C-alpha angles and dihedrals in degrees: 000000000000114000118208123201115264119259123221123303107329113221120250116239116267122250116328127185113275090217136030124194092279110010146042109249125222127173117216110252093250098037108134133216116238084230089068102099092213091051093046090062091060126075119251090250091055091049090051091054091048091050090052093053101264094131093144113082094217092050090050091049091051090050093051095045108028118186131214087232087071091071110110125244104272091217088077090075110091116256093002096117092048090050093050092048092050093051092049090050090050090054092049093047094046092240119161114256123194122194107211109201140177121252098241129085093268092053094043094051093043089053090049093052094052094041095055092043093054093042091050091057091051120002088199094053113129099243122157134172133224129191121181118232109254095220102032099040109011130211125333141009116335130199092225091053092049089052092048093050091047091052088052091058103264112159097173125033117186117191122208125198092359145055108068091121097033097117099153097045089049091051091049092050089053091051090051094050094247118141105228117199113191120202115179146140103200119113108296127212114278095241134046091232090065095054116108114267095245134146086256138355107204108193129140092215101046112142090255097043121122093179108140098225118047100171100084117134122227092269089049092054090047090050091053090051091048090051092052092047088054095052094043089051092053121087113252117262137183092289097037128270115334126183116254117262090254092051092047089053090052092049090052091051092048089060085083090067092044088055092050090052095047095051098040093048091049096230117164109281094222134100114004092355090060091051094047092046098043093053095035095056091060090058100050098083109060093016121170087237115095092206095053091048090052091049092050090050093049088053090051092242097124094115098031134093102246112228135176092273091055090051094047098045106025114023102031095050091053092051093044091050090071093058094040100047104023130349128319090218088090092056089050090049089050091061101034118035107001119123121221092268095043090047091055090049093051093045090054090049090051089051091056091045090052092053089052090047092054092052092048091047092053092051094049092045093054091047094047093049090053093048093047092051093046092050094049095247096131098062133074097267094067110036100187136050119230116169138159133188135171095227096056121106109240091211094059104039092087092062091047089052088059091051092051092048089052092049102040102022098227136107111276134199122185125184140185115229114218141161089250130150112263115187091342092292097111093232124147114274142199121219122183155131138246138207129195145206123245112282097023114101102218095186090051092049093050090046089054088057096038095119086083095050138089095196140353141164144157139096142277097296105030137025145162129221145179130201143156109278090236089064096056097092094049093044090049093055094044093048094047090046090053091048091049089056094048103038123064117215093248091061089064088079114071114253122228113205111205117208100199145321125263140180125248089243089064094062093099132141092249094050094046092046088054090051090053089062086073090068148138090085126197140101110353091016105048123188108273118268113208125192117222105192131204098012128160127217100243098191139012112281112267119219118236128199130031093286099036093244090140133052138209113214125195114206137180134183114266105260093022123251143208117330119262144105090035125344138201120181090345093307122124114242130194127193114220123191115221110197114206092000096119092109090062096053094105093058095053108085125185110257095021119139117245143182104211131197114200143174106229112235141165119231119212095186113152091005096294130114118230135155107253112162123202117238115241097174143322139207123216114234132194 
């Protein structure tokens, strides 16, 4: 893609509808109308970049073609050099190292990155892994686990994707003579004095950190530590220490796991995360790792180019299923020690666990929707959902939270009630997860209500928490009260941010292929949303899928236009796929005027290549 320098002050698009059928519409400040003659000379991809603030040609070019050389020096992260040095010393002295990971994809991949790095330096190094059981132990570092690992001979424990608030476990490790290295990315304490007293606390957003990019995921932090271990292990040369060629090859391969962690943990895909993800995605299919190859095969992606959507909706759910339904130790084994045959066996097990997870998720979702509606949590008076039930699976409620956020556009917390042991008192407990909407700091909201809690942790968009069951009603009211103060009623309808307008004649294979160069898409770099104005529904909507949950719409520009894409009577036609729009079929009448917002896409169905955008929303026009 060739990027041209921006011309002066692009015009904003004229009036657009404030509401579509399903979303609130907002045009980016610099989104341009296709009617603007300066804008019309630019490609759609270029207009998207301008709308997103990339007005400098060199900045836009760097975004389109990121380079690994743009990754920052890992030594800028506090305590990272000390952590790398300690791990290398442990390898030299034959001390036992345990990598203590979380049970989600980010924790699993972070564990994998460090494991292979340490084993590459010395295949005989005594390196073990530990993953807490989601239901029996819960998230994070635990005193009992530290004690068990110390009894087993561990001299160095390095956490990944957890631990930044683990004050008591860190104190216990110190008492036991174990050097605890914490690597994490979750929200840290606001002061240095409140950090755990560990050998090292490696975190890009520590209160004293000056590191220029604070949005790394757990796997990203682990990758930076692995990189520094590699350079500190290498003998110094003319230009300083550089990792050996073999180690550089390994670091390139490990980018695949960093990409999995970035996408699955929904960190912003900008800056370093964009670099890690862009290069890591290309290394997933055909990876050196037998476990990753087996996972790709189980997801039927052997012959496909794996993109961020495949990771988020095919690979990550299979990995997460192990921690949600059973124990994530098998997913860690898949990526660390499994042989080809064992990897295939574990991948098949994860497949079965994922099927079970989907069934459980559907049942909880239906139940939670009914409860939320009955308790008035889907209207404007109560702007958050907080629910608990004894039949819900604690390992699945986090996914259901995401579904409820998508449906009702409000922060959601779901918990399982159980006769657990809270604080050693044997009282009933509630364990759960939460998900948020953009602009609402979930971790901050939970912290504001923390007097009701036994334990909590997380970040702005996702968190976990535990409390005595008796505290659930009071916590619910406090949390909803806090949400009511922070969230205006209009934010309870999902917002659709439109990048720019375009004409139907611009929906060509070349233009859409150029747009795809802006990938990977995700949080911080959403898939482009393009406004097609003054369209007409050229045919009755056609149901797609066995149950008709989806629709295929055929649109044309009002007044017609030059032939192309598809034509009928000299008029240009475009097929648009509307996923989960079956319920709106009755409102979409042949010949009706529409303003349509789409995500440009290329369909390869039946081996061909055609432009077939995905519908994001539409507004009915007179």
